[in-house]
C-alpha positions as CSV (number, residue, x, y, z in Angstrom):
1,X,0.0,0.0,0.0
2,X,2.8,2.4,0.9
3,X,4.5,1.5,-2.4
4,X,1.2,2.3,-4.3
5,X,0.8,5.7,-2.5
6,X,4.4,6.5,-3.2
7,X,3.9,5.7,-6.9
8,X,0.8,7.9,-7.1
9,X,2.6,10.8,-5.4
10,X,5.5,10.5,-7.7
11,X,3.3,10.3,-10.7
12,X,1.4,13.5,-9.7
13,X,4.7,15.3,-9.1
14,X,5.9,14.3,-12.6
15,X,2.7,15.4,-14.2
16,X,2.7,18.8,-12.5
17,X,6.2,19.3,-13.8
18,X,5.1,18.5,-17.3
19,X,2.2,20.9,-17.0
20,X,4.5,23.7,-15.7
21,X,6.9,23.0,-18.5
22,X,4.2,23.0,-21.1
23,X,2.7,26.3,-19.8
24,X,5.9,28.3,-20.4
25,X,6.1,27.5,-24.2
26,X,2.4,28.5,-24.5
27,X,3.1,31.9,-23.0
28,X,6.0,32.4,-25.4
29,X,3.8,31.4,-28.3
30,X,1.3,34.1,-27.4
31,X,4.1,36.7,-27.4
32,X,5.3,35.4,-30.7
33,X,1.8,35.8,-32.1
34,X,1.7,39.4,-30.9
35,X,5.1,40.1,-32.5
36,X,3.9,38.5,-35.8
37,X,0.8,40.8,-35.9
38,X,3.1,43.8,-35.4
39,X,5.4,42.7,-38.2
40,X,2.3,42.1,-40.4
41,X,1.1,45.6,-39.7
42,X,4.5,47.1,-40.5
43,X,4.7,45.2,-43.8
44,X,1.2,46.4,-44.7
45,X,2.1,50.0,-43.9
46,X,5.2,49.7,-46.1
47,X,3.2,48.1,-48.9
48,X,0.6,50.9,-48.7
49,X,3.4,53.5,-48.6
50,X,5.0,52.0,-51.7
51,X,1.6,51.8,-53.5
52,X,1.0,55.5,-52.9
53,X,4.6,56.5,-53.9
54,X,4.4,54.4,-57.1
55,X,1.2,53.9,-59.2
56,X,-1.8,54.4,-57.0
57,X,-5.2,52.8,-57.5
58,X,-7.3,54.7,-60.0
59,X,-10.5,53.8,-58.4
60,X,-10.9,57.1,-56.5
61,X,-10.1,59.2,-59.6
62,X,-12.5,57.1,-61.8
63,X,-15.4,57.4,-59.3
64,X,-14.9,61.2,-59.4
65,X,-14.8,61.4,-63.2
66,X,-17.4,58.9,-64.4
67,X,-20.4,61.2,-63.7
68,X,-19.1,63.7,-66.2
69,X,-19.0,61.1,-69.0
70,X,-22.2,60.3,-71.0
71,X,-23.3,57.6,-73.4
72,X,-24.8,58.8,-76.6
73,X,-27.4,56.8,-78.6
74,X,-28.5,58.0,-82.0
75,X,-31.2,57.1,-84.5
76,X,-31.0,57.9,-88.2
77,X,-33.4,57.1,-91.0
78,X,-32.3,55.6,-94.3
79,X,-34.3,55.0,-97.4
80,X,-33.8,52.2,-99.9
81,X,-35.8,49.9,-102.2
82,X,-37.6,46.8,-100.9
83,X,-34.4,44.8,-101.4
84,X,-30.8,45.7,-101.8
85,X,-29.6,46.9,-105.3
86,X,-26.3,48.5,-106.0
87,X,-25.4,49.6,-109.5
88,X,-21.8,49.4,-110.5
89,X,-22.3,52.8,-112.1
90,X,-23.6,54.5,-108.9
91,X,-27.3,54.8,-109.9
92,X,-29.2,57.9,-111.0
93,X,-30.7,59.1,-114.2
94,X,-27.5,58.5,-116.3
95,X,-27.0,55.0,-115.0
96,X,-27.6,52.5,-117.9
97,X,-28.6,49.9,-115.3
98,X,-31.3,52.1,-113.8
99,X,-33.7,51.7,-116.7
100,X,-33.0,48.0,-116.9
101,X,-33.8,47.6,-113.2
102,X,-37.0,49.6,-113.5
103,X,-38.2,47.6,-116.6
104,X,-37.5,44.3,-115.0
105,X,-38.7,45.0,-111.4
106,X,-40.9,48.0,-111.8
107,X,-40.7,51.1,-109.6
108,X,-40.5,49.4,-106.2
109,X,-41.4,51.7,-103.4
110,X,-38.6,52.8,-101.1
111,X,-38.7,51.5,-97.6
112,X,-37.7,53.4,-94.5
113,X,-35.2,51.9,-92.1
114,X,-34.2,53.2,-88.7
115,X,-30.5,52.7,-87.9
116,X,-29.1,53.1,-84.4
117,X,-25.6,54.2,-83.4
118,X,-23.6,54.4,-80.2
119,X,-20.9,56.8,-79.0
120,X,-19.6,58.7,-76.0
121,X,-19.3,62.3,-74.9
122,X,-18.5,64.5,-71.8
123,X,-20.2,67.3,-70.0
124,X,-18.4,70.7,-70.2
125,X,-20.8,72.9,-68.4
126,X,-23.3,72.6,-65.5
127,X,-26.2,73.7,-67.8
128,X,-25.8,70.8,-70.1
129,X,-23.3,71.4,-73.0
130,X,-21.8,68.2,-74.2
131,X,-18.8,67.5,-76.5
132,X,-18.6,64.5,-78.8
133,X,-17.4,63.5,-82.3
134,X,-19.1,64.8,-85.4
135,X,-19.2,61.3,-86.8
136,X,-21.1,60.0,-83.8
137,X,-24.1,62.3,-84.4
138,X,-23.8,62.9,-88.2
139,X,-27.1,62.4,-90.0
140,X,-28.9,61.5,-86.7
141,X,-32.5,62.6,-86.4
142,X,-32.8,61.6,-82.7
143,X,-30.0,61.9,-80.1
144,X,-30.3,60.6,-76.6
145,X,-27.8,61.3,-73.8
146,X,-27.6,58.8,-71.0
147,X,-25.9,59.9,-67.7
148,X,-24.1,57.5,-65.4
149,X,-27.1,57.2,-63.1
150,X,-29.3,56.1,-66.1
151,X,-31.0,59.5,-66.5
152,X,-31.8,60.0,-70.2
153,X,-32.2,63.3,-72.0
154,X,-33.0,64.3,-75.6
155,X,-30.2,66.4,-77.0
156,X,-30.1,69.0,-79.8
157,X,-27.1,69.8,-82.0
158,X,-25.7,73.3,-81.4
159,X,-23.1,73.0,-84.1
160,X,-20.7,70.6,-85.9
161,X,-17.2,70.9,-87.4
162,X,-16.5,68.0,-89.8
163,X,-12.9,69.2,-90.4
164,X,-11.9,68.4,-86.9
165,X,-14.7,65.8,-86.3
166,X,-16.1,67.7,-83.3
167,X,-19.7,68.5,-82.3
168,X,-21.4,70.3,-79.5
169,X,-24.7,69.1,-78.0
170,X,-27.1,70.6,-75.5
171,X,-29.5,69.0,-73.0
172,X,-31.9,70.6,-70.5
173,X,-31.0,69.0,-67.2
174,X,-33.3,68.9,-64.2
175,X,-30.4,69.9,-62.0
176,X,-26.8,71.0,-62.4
177,X,-24.5,68.5,-64.1
178,X,-20.9,67.7,-63.1
179,X,-18.6,69.2,-65.7
180,X,-15.1,68.2,-66.6
181,X,-11.9,70.3,-66.1
182,X,-9.8,71.1,-69.2
183,X,-6.1,70.3,-69.1
184,X,-3.4,71.6,-71.4
185,X,-2.6,69.2,-74.2
186,X,0.5,71.2,-75.1
187,X,2.2,70.3,-71.9
188,X,1.8,66.5,-71.6
189,X,4.7,64.3,-72.6
190,X,5.1,61.0,-74.4
191,X,4.9,58.4,-71.6
192,X,2.4,60.3,-69.4
193,X,-0.4,58.1,-68.0
194,X,-3.9,58.7,-69.3
195,X,-7.4,57.2,-68.6
196,X,-10.2,56.8,-71.2
197,X,-13.8,56.5,-70.2
198,X,-16.5,55.7,-72.7
199,X,-19.2,53.4,-74.1
200,X,-17.4,50.7,-76.1
201,X,-19.7,48.3,-77.9
202,X,-22.6,49.8,-75.9
203,X,-21.2,48.3,-72.6
204,X,-21.8,51.5,-70.7
205,X,-19.2,53.4,-68.6
206,X,-16.0,51.4,-69.3
207,X,-12.5,52.5,-68.1
208,X,-9.2,51.8,-69.8
209,X,-5.8,53.1,-69.0
210,X,-2.4,53.5,-70.8
211,X,0.1,56.1,-71.8
212,X,0.6,58.8,-74.4
213,X,2.4,56.9,-77.2
214,X,3.0,59.8,-79.6
215,X,1.9,63.3,-80.5
216,X,1.3,65.1,-83.8
217,X,0.0,62.1,-85.7
218,X,-1.3,62.7,-89.2
219,X,-3.9,60.1,-90.3
220,X,-4.9,61.6,-93.6
221,X,-8.3,62.8,-92.5
222,X,-7.8,66.4,-93.5
223,X,-5.6,69.5,-93.2
224,X,-6.0,69.7,-89.4
225,X,-4.8,66.2,-88.4
226,X,-2.8,66.6,-85.2
227,X,-3.8,63.5,-83.2
228,X,-2.5,62.2,-79.9
229,X,-1.7,58.5,-80.0
230,X,-2.4,56.4,-76.9
231,X,-2.2,52.7,-76.0
232,X,-5.2,53.1,-73.7
233,X,-7.6,50.6,-75.4
234,X,-10.2,52.5,-77.5
235,X,-12.9,50.6,-79.2
236,X,-16.0,51.4,-81.3
237,X,-18.4,53.3,-79.1
238,X,-15.5,55.2,-77.3
239,X,-15.7,57.9,-80.0
240,X,-16.4,61.3,-78.5
241,X,-15.4,60.2,-75.0
242,X,-12.7,62.0,-72.9
243,X,-9.1,61.1,-72.4
244,X,-8.0,62.2,-68.8
245,X,-4.6,62.7,-67.3
246,X,-4.0,61.6,-63.7
247,X,-5.0,65.0,-62.4
248,X,-8.5,64.3,-63.6
249,X,-8.2,66.9,-66.5
250,X,-9.4,66.2,-70.0
251,X,-6.4,66.3,-72.4
252,X,-8.1,64.7,-75.5
253,X,-11.3,63.6,-77.3
254,X,-11.1,59.9,-78.3
255,X,-11.8,59.9,-82.0
256,X,-10.2,57.1,-84.1
257,X,-8.9,53.6,-84.0
258,X,-6.8,51.5,-86.4
259,X,-8.8,48.6,-87.7
260,X,-7.1,45.4,-86.6
261,X,-4.6,47.3,-84.5
262,X,-4.0,46.6,-80.8
263,X,-2.9,49.3,-78.4
264,X,-3.3,52.0,-81.0
265,X,-5.9,54.7,-80.5
266,X,-6.1,58.4,-81.4
267,X,-7.5,61.5,-79.7
268,X,-8.0,65.1,-80.7
269,X,-5.9,67.4,-78.5
270,X,-8.1,69.2,-76.0
271,X,-6.5,72.6,-76.9
272,X,-7.8,72.3,-80.4
273,X,-11.1,70.9,-79.3
274,X,-11.6,73.7,-76.8
275,X,-11.0,76.3,-79.5
276,X,-13.4,74.8,-81.9
277,X,-16.1,74.2,-79.3
278,X,-15.9,77.8,-78.0
279,X,-16.4,79.1,-81.5
280,X,-19.4,76.8,-82.2
281,X,-21.0,77.9,-78.9
282,X,-20.4,81.6,-79.4
283,X,-20.6,82.1,-83.2
284,X,-22.4,79.0,-84.4
285,X,-19.5,78.2,-86.7
286,X,-15.7,77.9,-86.7
287,X,-13.6,80.8,-88.0
288,X,-10.0,79.7,-88.9
289,X,-6.9,81.7,-89.5
290,X,-5.4,81.6,-93.0
291,X,-2.0,82.3,-94.6
292,X,-2.8,81.4,-98.2
293,X,0.0,79.0,-98.9
294,X,0.2,75.4,-100.1
295,X,2.8,73.6,-98.0
296,X,4.4,70.2,-97.9
297,X,6.7,68.3,-95.7
298,X,10.5,68.7,-96.1
299,X,12.0,65.3,-96.8
300,X,15.7,64.4,-96.6
301,X,15.8,64.4,-100.4
302,X,14.1,67.9,-100.6
303,X,16.5,69.2,-97.9
304,X,19.5,67.9,-99.9
305,X,18.1,69.4,-103.1
306,X,17.5,72.8,-101.5
307,X,20.7,72.7,-99.4
308,X,18.8,73.1,-96.1
309,X,20.6,72.8,-92.8
310,X,17.9,70.7,-91.2
311,X,15.2,68.3,-92.3
312,X,12.2,70.1,-90.9
313,X,9.9,73.0,-91.6
314,X,7.1,73.5,-94.1
315,X,8.0,74.0,-97.8
316,X,5.9,76.5,-99.6
317,X,5.0,75.0,-103.0
318,X,2.4,77.7,-104.0
319,X,1.1,81.0,-102.8
320,X,-2.5,82.2,-103.3
321,X,-2.5,85.6,-105.1
322,X,-3.5,88.5,-102.7
323,X,-3.6,86.2,-99.7
324,X,-1.9,87.2,-96.5
325,X,1.3,85.3,-97.3
326,X,1.4,86.9,-100.8
327,X,1.0,90.4,-99.3
328,X,3.7,89.7,-96.7
329,X,6.2,88.7,-99.4
330,X,6.3,84.9,-98.9
331,X,7.4,83.2,-102.1
332,X,7.2,79.7,-103.6
333,X,10.2,77.7,-102.5
334,X,10.4,79.4,-99.1
335,X,10.7,77.0,-96.1
336,X,8.8,78.2,-93.0
337,X,10.9,77.1,-90.0
338,X,9.4,79.1,-87.1
339,X,6.1,80.7,-86.2
340,X,6.3,83.3,-83.4
341,X,9.5,81.7,-82.2
342,X,8.1,78.2,-82.1
343,X,10.0,75.7,-84.3
344,X,8.0,74.2,-87.1
345,X,8.7,70.5,-87.4
346,X,5.8,69.4,-89.6
347,X,3.2,70.7,-92.0
348,X,0.4,69.7,-89.6
349,X,2.0,71.8,-86.8
350,X,2.0,74.9,-89.0
351,X,-1.6,74.4,-90.4
352,X,-3.0,73.7,-87.0
353,X,-1.2,76.7,-85.4
354,X,-2.4,79.1,-88.1
355,X,-6.0,77.7,-88.0
356,X,-6.1,78.3,-84.2
357,X,-5.0,81.9,-84.7
358,X,-7.7,84.6,-84.8
359,X,-7.9,86.5,-88.1
360,X,-6.3,89.9,-87.9
361,X,-3.5,88.7,-85.6
362,X,0.0,89.8,-86.5
363,X,2.5,86.9,-86.5
364,X,6.2,86.6,-87.2
365,X,7.5,83.9,-89.5
366,X,11.1,82.8,-89.9
367,X,11.8,81.4,-93.3
368,X,14.7,79.9,-95.2
369,X,15.2,81.3,-98.6
370,X,18.2,80.5,-100.9
371,X,20.3,79.3,-98.0
372,X,19.6,82.3,-95.8
373,X,17.2,82.8,-92.9
374,X,15.0,85.9,-92.6
375,X,11.9,87.1,-90.5
376,X,8.7,88.1,-92.1
377,X,5.7,89.8,-90.5
378,X,2.3,88.6,-91.7
379,X,-1.3,89.4,-90.6
380,X,-3.4,86.3,-90.5
381,X,-6.5,86.3,-92.6
382,X,-9.8,84.4,-92.3
383,X,-10.0,81.1,-94.1
384,X,-12.4,81.3,-97.1
385,X,-14.9,78.4,-97.3
386,X,-14.6,75.7,-99.9
387,X,-10.9,75.9,-100.7
388,X,-9.9,72.7,-102.3
389,X,-7.6,71.6,-105.1
390,X,-8.6,69.4,-108.0
391,X,-6.7,66.7,-109.7
392,X,-6.2,66.7,-113.5
393,X,-7.9,64.0,-115.6
394,X,-6.1,61.2,-117.4
395,X,-3.8,62.4,-120.2
396,X,-2.7,61.0,-123.5
397,X,0.5,58.9,-123.7
398,X,3.8,60.7,-124.0
399,X,6.4,60.3,-126.6
400,X,9.8,60.6,-124.8
401,X,11.1,58.0,-122.4
402,X,13.7,59.3,-120.0
403,X,16.3,57.7,-117.8
404,X,14.5,59.2,-114.8
405,X,11.6,56.7,-115.3
406,X,9.4,59.5,-116.7
407,X,7.8,59.9,-120.1
408,X,7.1,63.5,-120.9
409,X,5.6,65.6,-123.7
410,X,5.7,69.2,-124.6
411,X,2.6,71.3,-123.7
412,X,0.9,72.8,-126.7
413,X,-1.9,75.3,-126.4
414,X,-4.3,72.6,-127.5
415,X,-3.1,70.3,-124.7
416,X,-3.3,73.1,-122.1
417,X,-6.9,73.9,-123.2
418,X,-8.0,70.3,-123.3
419,X,-6.6,69.5,-119.9
420,X,-7.5,72.9,-118.4
421,X,-3.9,73.5,-117.3
422,X,-3.0,76.8,-115.6
423,X,0.4,76.9,-117.4
424,X,1.0,76.9,-121.2
425,X,4.7,76.2,-120.6
426,X,6.6,73.3,-119.3
427,X,6.3,69.6,-120.0
428,X,3.6,67.2,-119.0
429,X,4.3,63.7,-117.5
430,X,2.5,61.2,-119.7
431,X,3.8,58.0,-118.0
432,X,5.7,57.0,-114.8
433,X,7.5,53.7,-115.0
434,X,6.2,51.2,-112.4
435,X,8.7,50.5,-109.7
436,X,11.0,53.4,-110.8
437,X,12.4,55.9,-108.4
438,X,10.1,58.5,-109.9
439,X,7.1,56.4,-108.9
440,X,8.5,55.9,-105.4
441,X,9.1,59.7,-105.2
442,X,5.4,60.5,-105.9
443,X,5.4,61.6,-109.5
444,X,2.1,61.0,-111.3
445,X,0.8,60.9,-114.8
446,X,-0.6,64.3,-115.6
447,X,1.9,66.3,-113.5
448,X,3.4,69.3,-115.3
449,X,7.1,69.9,-114.7
450,X,7.7,73.6,-114.2
451,X,11.2,73.7,-112.7
452,X,14.2,71.4,-112.1
453,X,16.6,72.4,-109.4
454,X,14.9,75.9,-109.2
455,X,15.5,76.5,-112.9
456,X,12.4,77.0,-115.2
457,X,11.5,74.3,-117.7
458,X,9.5,75.9,-120.5
459,X,9.7,73.3,-123.2
460,X,10.9,69.8,-124.0
461,X,14.5,70.9,-124.9
462,X,15.0,72.7,-121.6
463,X,13.7,69.6,-119.8
464,X,16.1,67.3,-121.7
465,X,19.1,69.6,-121.0
466,X,18.2,69.9,-117.3
467,X,17.7,66.1,-117.0
468,X,21.1,65.4,-118.7
469,X,22.9,67.7,-116.3
470,X,21.7,66.0,-113.2
471,X,24.5,64.3,-111.2
472,X,24.3,60.7,-110.0
473,X,24.0,60.2,-106.3
474,X,22.4,63.6,-105.8
475,X,18.8,64.7,-105.3
476,X,17.1,66.7,-108.0
477,X,14.2,69.1,-106.9
478,X,11.3,69.2,-109.3
479,X,8.4,71.7,-109.1
480,X,5.3,70.3,-110.6
481,X,1.8,71.5,-111.2
482,X,-0.9,69.0,-110.1
483,X,-4.5,70.1,-110.6
484,X,-4.9,73.6,-109.1
485,X,-1.8,73.2,-106.9
486,X,2.0,73.1,-107.3
487,X,4.2,70.9,-105.2
488,X,7.9,70.0,-104.9
489,X,9.1,66.5,-105.5
490,X,12.6,65.3,-104.8
491,X,14.2,62.5,-107.0
492,X,17.5,60.9,-106.3
493,X,19.5,60.3,-109.4
494,X,21.1,56.9,-109.8
């Protein structure tokens, strides 16, 4: 019995020691848990700090901006016959297929179809003025504007400007609307972050982000191409929507995409858009500045042919009589290299800058003429409406094949009359050899050669003499008349 009691006592003693030993590690474990929590909080703070110092979340910015962006739904009415018919000659009274169609099918009545379109826009004033693209609302009979909260308003068109693809709408809101803030598109840089908000594919307020990829893009839409390129995804339905910087300011109007392209979208710079919209709102139309010159880009070949120091500027290939440039003394062959101290690097930069200048404004131009630079003062005029050049019609085949890849013929009074040419002197290009350097340099059948290397070409003999004197390995500068315009073309001699 004593032995049993002793065993029990010993066992209890051992167990109590084990419990005491086990209790101490548990207390250390609690301390460790508290330390781990503190470490986790510290790491979290560092992560939050880094997130703020680097690229922050755009959620707060987006929530602030979305109410200023609207979806635009349009309805247009089109008329066509009961089934689709498209003549290869375009239709109309002079179409030989028109009578055949009517005799066979009779005069089928036209049917009316309603076509719907989608786009985007943004609010620029509390009282309901909205900016969008012209092509979004072009030919629309009904325009509906849908706000972020689903409120729908019927909009009327205040004015449109097809040349810059901008339009101004107006709604009558029940209460004040949240308007955007304009940024300065002249100050942003390639690589700056931007956010696009719009209505792609009718999906409602969709947000995409990217950077400014390039500036001053010319897409061939008109004389005022000066697009901002971005890799922020822009899709059909985004047209007319805003492009924001990270300060929440509008820096562009999303306008164009490249079919099949990924990461390539284009926006109208907000400085140009603001100028156009203000004039539409105040005057009902856009008044543009005008110099009265036809200009073209300076290429390396042209720069070499004219012995220019740099490959930039806008080459004057023609001057409109009695236009502001003519009155100021600007001549054909001048290269405009600066406007009011700002270097001109492209034709679009010059045309856009002049267009944004109010008529009557005195400007200073720096030009290069015959290897020397000089300043000229010019008073900007108002751009007349419907200024456009015309191409010449197809001409008869020529008679002289030249080493330059050009066939030319002398201009007779009969040829000048038949082709409605401005000049009775010079030679006309009757053929351009396919794959030749002349073809690659932009020469076309029907062009009239007026000068070679700044020397007049009045007849076929002068053309031959000038062509034979050209040196291999150097660029020759041709002045040609094309339609109502004259342009310079550079041709490298091989």
